[in-house]
Each structure stands twice: as C-alpha cells, then as structure tokens.
C-alpha positions in Angstrom: 34.3 36.6 18.8 37.9 36.8 19.9 38.9 35.5 23.3 35.8 34.2 25.2 37.2 35.6 28.5 37.1 39.2 27.3 34.4 41.5 26.1 34.3 39.9 22.6 31.2 37.7 23.1 29.4 40.6 24.8 30.1 43.1 22.0 29.3 40.5 19.4 25.8 39.9 20.8 25.1 43.6 21.4 26.3 44.4 17.8 24.1 41.7 16.3 21.0 43.3 17.8 22.0 46.7 16.2 23.1 45.3 12.9 20.7 42.4 12.2 18.2 44.6 10.3 20.8 45.6 7.7 23.3 42.8 7.6 23.3 39.0 7.6 25.7 37.8 10.3 27.1 34.4 11.3 29.2 34.0 14.4 31.9 31.3 15.0 31.6 30.3 18.6 30.6 27.4 20.9 26.8 27.3 20.8 26.4 25.7 24.2 28.9 28.0 26.0 27.6 31.3 24.6 23.9 30.4 25.0 23.5 31.8 28.5 25.1 35.1 27.6 22.9 35.3 24.5 19.9 34.8 26.8 21.1 37.7 29.0 20.9 40.0 25.9 17.7 38.4 24.5 19.5 37.2 21.4 17.9 34.0 19.9 20.5 31.6 18.6 20.6 28.8 16.0 23.3 26.2 16.0 24.7 25.3 12.5 27.4 23.0 11.5 27.9 24.3 8.0 27.7 27.9 6.7 25.1 26.9 4.1 22.7 26.1 7.0 22.5 29.8 8.1 19.1 31.3 7.7 16.6 33.8 9.1 19.4 36.3 9.9 17.1 39.0 11.3 15.4 36.7 13.8 18.4 34.7 15.1 22.1 34.7 15.3 23.4 31.7 13.5 26.3 30.1 15.4 28.7 28.1 13.3 29.6 25.9 16.2 33.2 25.3 17.3 34.0 23.4 20.4 35.8 25.2 23.2 37.2 22.9 25.9 36.5 25.2 28.8 33.5 27.4 29.8 33.5 31.1 28.9 34.5 32.9 32.1 34.4 36.7 31.7 37.5 38.2 33.2 39.6 35.1 33.4 41.8 33.9 30.6 41.9 30.1 30.1 44.9 28.8 28.0 42.9 25.7 27.2 40.6 27.7 24.9 43.5 29.2 23.0 43.6 26.6 20.2 39.9 27.1 19.6 40.4 30.9 19.3 43.1 30.3 16.7 40.9 27.8 14.9 38.0 30.3 14.7 40.3 32.8 12.9 41.4 30.1 10.5 37.8 29.1 9.8 36.7 32.7 9.2 39.6 33.3 6.8 38.8 30.1 4.9 35.1 31.0 4.5 36.2 34.3 3.0 38.7 32.8 0.7 36.1 30.3 -0.6 33.6 33.2 -1.0 31.2 31.6 1.3 31.0 34.9 3.2 31.8 38.4 2.0 33.9 39.6 4.9 35.1 38.7 8.4 35.0 40.8 11.6 37.4 39.5 14.2 37.1 40.0 18.0 40.0 41.0 20.2 42.5 38.3 21.2 45.2 37.9 23.9 48.3 37.1 21.9 50.4 35.9 24.8 47.7 33.3 25.7 47.7 32.1 22.1 51.4 31.8 21.9 51.3 29.2 24.7 49.5 27.0 22.1 52.0 27.5 19.4 50.7 30.8 17.9 53.9 32.2 16.2 52.4 35.5 14.9 52.4 39.0 16.3 48.6 39.2 15.9 45.6 38.8 13.6 47.2 40.7 10.7 50.2 38.5 10.0 48.3 35.3 10.8 45.6 36.0 8.3 48.3 37.1 5.8 49.9 33.7 6.2 46.5 31.9 5.9 45.9 33.8 2.7 49.3 32.7 1.5 50.4 36.3 0.8 54.0 37.4 0.8 55.2 38.3 4.2 54.6 42.0 4.9 51.8 42.3 2.3 49.0 42.8 4.9 48.7 46.3 6.3 46.8 47.5 9.4 44.8 50.7 8.8 43.2 52.2 11.9 40.3 54.6 11.3 37.4 56.5 12.8 35.3 59.4 11.5 38.2 61.7 11.8 41.3 60.0 10.4 42.7 57.0 8.6 46.2 56.1 9.8 48.6 53.2 9.1 51.6 52.3 11.3 54.7 51.3 9.3 55.7 49.0 12.1 53.1 47.4 14.4 54.0 45.3 17.4 57.7 46.1 17.6 59.7 47.1 20.7 60.6 50.8 20.5 64.3 50.0 20.6 64.0 48.0 17.4 61.9 50.4 15.3 64.8 52.5 14.0 66.4 49.5 12.3 63.1 48.8 10.5 62.7 52.2 9.0 64.2 51.7 5.6 63.6 53.6 2.3 62.6 50.4 0.4 60.2 49.4 3.1 58.6 52.8 3.2 58.3 52.9 -0.6 56.7 49.5 -0.7 54.2 50.5 2.0 53.3 53.7 0.2 52.8 51.9 -3.1 50.5 49.4 -1.4 48.6 52.3 0.4 48.0 54.0 -3.0 46.7 50.8 -4.5 44.4 50.0 -1.6 43.1 53.5 -1.0 42.3 53.9 -4.7 40.4 50.6 -4.6 38.1 51.6 -1.8 38.2 55.3 -1.1 39.8 57.9 -3.4 40.9 58.0 -7.0 43.9 60.2 -6.3 44.9 59.6 -2.6 46.6 62.2 -0.5 49.1 60.6 1.9 50.9 62.3 4.8 54.1 60.6 6.1 55.2 61.3 9.7 58.8 61.6 10.9 60.3 59.2 13.4 62.2 61.5 15.7 61.1 64.6 17.6 60.7 67.6 15.2 61.1 65.1 12.3 64.8 64.9 13.1 65.4 68.7 12.9 67.6 68.3 9.8 69.6 65.6 11.3 70.2 67.2 14.7 67.9 64.7 16.5 68.4 61.6 14.5 68.9 60.9 10.8 66.1 58.5 9.9 64.2 61.3 8.1 67.2 62.4 6.0 68.5 58.9 5.1 65.4 56.8 4.8 62.0 58.6 5.0 62.5 61.6 2.8 64.1 59.7 -0.1 61.2 57.3 -0.1 58.7 60.2 -0.2 60.6 61.9 -3.1 60.1 58.9 -5.3 56.4 59.8 -5.4 56.7 63.5 -5.9 56.2 63.3 -9.7 53.4 60.7 -9.5 50.1 62.1 -10.9 48.1 59.3 -9.3 48.8 60.4 -5.7 50.0 63.1 -3.4 52.7 62.1 -0.9 54.0 64.7 1.6 56.2 64.8 4.6 58.0 63.9 6.8 55.9 65.8 9.3 56.8 66.3 12.9 54.1 64.1 14.6 53.1 66.5 17.4 52.6 69.5 15.2 50.8 67.4 12.5 48.2 66.4 15.0 48.1 69.5 17.0 47.4 71.7 14.0 44.9 69.2 12.6 46.9 68.9 9.5 45.6 65.3 9.2 42.4 66.7 7.9 44.1 67.7 4.7 45.0 64.0 3.9 43.1 60.9 3.1 45.5 58.7 5.0 48.5 59.1 7.3 51.5 56.8 7.5 53.0 56.7 11.0 56.3 55.1 11.9 55.2 53.0 14.8 52.2 51.7 16.8 51.7 54.3 19.4 52.5 57.2 17.1 49.4 56.1 15.1 47.0 54.8 17.8 47.3 57.4 20.5 46.0 60.3 18.3 43.4 58.0 16.7 41.9 57.0 20.0 42.1 60.5 21.5 40.1 61.7 18.5 37.5 59.0 18.7 38.0 55.9 20.9 34.6 54.2 20.7 34.3 54.2 17.0 37.9 53.4 16.1 38.2 50.2 14.0 41.0 48.2 12.3 40.9 47.3 8.6 43.4 44.9 7.1 44.5 46.1 3.7 46.5 44.2 1.1 44.7 40.9 1.4 42.4 39.0 -1.1 39.7 39.1 1.6 38.0 41.8 3.7 38.8 41.8 7.4 37.9 44.4 10.0 37.9 44.4 13.8 37.2 46.7 16.7 39.9 49.1 17.7 40.1 47.9 21.3 41.6 44.9 23.1 40.0 42.1 25.1 38.8 44.4 27.9 39.5 41.6 30.4 39.3 44.0 33.3 35.7 45.0 32.6 34.4 41.8 31.1 32.8 40.7 34.4 30.8 44.0 34.5 28.9 43.3 31.3 29.0 47.1 30.5 31.2 47.0 27.4 30.6 49.6 24.7 29.9 47.7 21.5 30.1 50.6 19.1 33.6 49.8 17.8 32.6 46.2 16.9 29.3 47.5 15.4 31.2 50.0 13.3 33.6 47.3 12.2 30.6 45.3 10.9 29.2 48.3 9.1 32.5 49.1 7.5 33.1 45.5 6.3 29.7 45.7 4.6 30.6 49.0 3.0 33.8 47.5 1.6 32.1 44.4 0.4 29.4 46.4 -1.4 32.1 48.5 -3.1 34.0 45.4 -4.3 30.9 43.6 -5.6 29.3 46.6 -7.3 32.4 48.4 -8.4 30.8 51.7 -7.4 32.7 55.0 -7.4 35.1 55.1 -4.4 33.5 56.4 -1.2 34.6 59.4 0.9 36.3 59.2 4.2 34.5 57.2 6.9 
C-alpha cells in the first residue's frame, strides 16, 4: 500500500477492481482505517490475521491486518505511521521468501518520513535486498513500460557523487547481473545498450574521462561473449532522440534521472519498477506518493495495475519455466 497519506491506498483499491478477475490479491493494511476508503470505491473487504485465511479473492479484497497508530489522512504525512509502513514491507518480503505468496507489489513511500523512525536505506530496493540477506548491491532497479526497459547504475545518489561511483568493476558486475536476469525472464541472448556519463559520451576525453577510463573498458569485456550483445557508450541525448533504444532489450544508464526522464516521457502512466537480482519477485508503480493530489481522489491507478500484471507474468514464467517472453 505504501504511505497511507499518499495515493497508495487509492490506487491499490482501484487496481484490485481491475485485476481481481485474473489475479488473487491480498493487501497488507489496517483494516479499520482503510475501510471507509474501500467503501468509497465499492470494494468489499475481509480482515484476515494470517495469509492462509485469504479466500474468495474475486469477491473481496483480503486485508492482512496491520495496526497503524494514526488514521489515514490523504495529503498529510504522519511520522507516527512510519514504523507500520516499514513493517508492511518486511511482512510482504517474508511472505515471498516463505513462498506463501508468489510476488509482492509495493506502494510508494516517503523515505524521509521513514528515516525519522530509523529507516537506514535509500529506498525499497536496498531494504528488500537486506531482508533477503543478499550481498549489498545485488538488487537492481529496472524501470520499464511498453517502450523501454532501463536500469540506472546508480539510483538515489547526489549528482556530485556519481562520477566517483562509475567504476569498471561495478559496471561489469552490473552488466553480468543484467544478462543473467534478462535471460531468466525475457530474452535468450539479451542486447544491452550502455549510456555514457558526460555530454556527447565524453567526446573522446574532451568532456570528461569516465567513458574512456571506466565505461568502455567494462563494455569491451563482453564483446566476444556469444550469450549477449553489449554496445556503447552512447551519448544519452542522441540515443533517445534517434530512438536507438528500440534496437536493444535493456539500456544501462549511469544515474537516476538519465534513466527515468526518458522513461516517463515515453509513457508515464504505465511505467513500473521491477527489482532484479533477488530470490523473490517485487514490482511497484513508477510514481511517488502523490501527496499533492491524494486529497482529490483522482489518482491514475494504471501504473499500480501494470505492476500487478507484470508480477503475475514473472511469477508464471518462473513456475512454468516457459520460453522467455518478449518486451513488455
């Protein structure tokens, strides 16, 4: 559900109505505090205390009840609910690890609010990575919509610190993980494009040397690999402007906005986040809490709905071991 003050509860309920015919859904929330909003959208609820009690998924949204100290007040963050938001993520992850559920879809959170209650992570991705007891840096955020799949090498890093984190070894490890994960879910021989960091991809060292010293050497390590295609570094503006991304299965960007701006320009409402590199399936909508519009009850639920559908697709592929699917 994410932060109860944002649009998370709203898009959850709206998405349930669209997805209930094809997917069994259980929500982690406070039954008593989400009940009035559910009535607003004509969504019947059932309170459960254990996941095994969930039933009649098409007729009601099963709420695995978790106490939130304060009422859900759209448009107004309440730090007193932060610990429950964190706990909901932990519970969802645990249910996935124990194979009680096939996947989790997380709602948007406000990280600064959570940090006031001891949250020491940059976001969902590294927190879930920690809960899964994975090596730090294993989890990888892939953003996608119907047009593109794109992965930022660095995520929530200040721009003035990104250059120091662009290292050949880091890029090589990331590309290796991308190849493994993309082969698992999407393509047998993935085609990967790698973007440069500087304008014009450094222009042969005239505008920065990250491309020459770190990015290109990492790419060259994969040039003779018959299990993948890795090209670059591409100047980011030309790469997107010429629609070169259409020739690749996934694009590796160097930082957050380099990845997310083109993604959201191409298709904001259906953009979603998929966490790769974990022993569980986790997706989420590609937007934030929407705190500024939460009071209006007019949030577009399509991104959350698409996250549900994609989680189901990934789960089906893993359980059935079908041939990898094409681009979403």
